[in-house]
C-alpha positions, 0 to 999 in steps of 0.5 A: 524490505522485510523483517522476516520471511513473509512480512513486508515492512519499511516501504515509507521513506522516499515513496512519499505520502502515498505509503504509511511508514511503518515503525519510526520515532518512539511515541511522545517525543517530538522533535523540533522539525516536527513541531515546525512541521505541526505549526506550518500545517496549522497556519496553512489551514487558516489561510485556507479556512480549514478549522484548526482543530481538525488540521492539528489532529492529523499533523502527526499520525494518529493511532485512534481507530477509524481516524482516516479518510481514504484508502490506498489498495497496494498490489505487490508485483510478487516476481520482483519480491521473490526476486530480491528475497532469495531466502524466500524461495520455497515460502508459499508466495515464491514457490508458486507462480504468483503475479499480482498479490495484494500487499495491503489496504492502508488507511490514509489521512488527507492531512498530515502522517497517515495513521499506522499501529493503532490500538486493537483487542486482538489480531486475525483469527486462523480462519481468517488468515487462511481464508486470505491466503489466495490474495495474500499468500503469506500468513506473516504478511496478512498478520502484519498488515492487520497489525501495521494498517487493518488496526487502524480501520476502525473494523475487527479483523474479520470486516477489514479483511472482507474489505481487503478482499472487496477492494481487490475484487472491484479491479481487473488486473490486465490480461498481459499480467496474468499470463507474462512468462517472459521477462518484459521491458515497458514504459510507465505509460503503457503499465497505466494504460493497461490498468485504466483500460482494464478498469474504467473507473480508474484515471492517472491521478487515482493510481501510481506505479512503483519500481525498485530502480527500473524493476516493476514492484507495485501498483497503488490505487487510491480509494474512499472510504467506501472503496471507489476510486478517488484522487490521490493525495499526491496526484498519483505520483509515480515512483518509476522511470518513464522508460525501460521498466522491467517486469519480471515474469511470474515463477521467475528465479531469485537473483 
């Protein structure tokens, strides 16, 4: 859901570890459950020979810029977002027939929670925001993604959004999703095959498909820090049914 037009927030929860959770508990307060989880991670680390101090630092979400292991490139199917947010009918995103847009490029941790909302000295300039609108058609989304995720990249806003564009341009959107004009019902396997056929560097464990119920919402691609495809930490676990997935067409009206 979004806290205000143009800003996505709260995509964590049931979506699992491949999605950074935005928000959450107050800093400095550790629940008993959290402490037990940290202890469990340390015990597991000792069993597999990992340095406990390395894993301990990752057992809770880091707010230190640059302290991460990989990225997730999230590509949002814009028609689904616009159908479920009728108040954004006239927005830049929903007022045009967008298909896949960039939701974000999210730093990921191999162990423990993913970093979010790291300390930083300032957000993207108006020039940077304007330059990203072709991929992320909402100034609010761009600024929010910097605050929640880009701030943890260890880079300046200019260099972070340069990486966002570079990551996006490494992949080809399958032809069917560039021209879709009618509501389509498909399967999870067909969606994955379309992306893998269009992008030979992808494999099933390097991407995941996310749905709202039975409606396509997002494709997430796992990348290393050099923006090359890699296996997802959760093995590319999908959040969609196997069959009967609805893909609403570009330019479709909100519900």
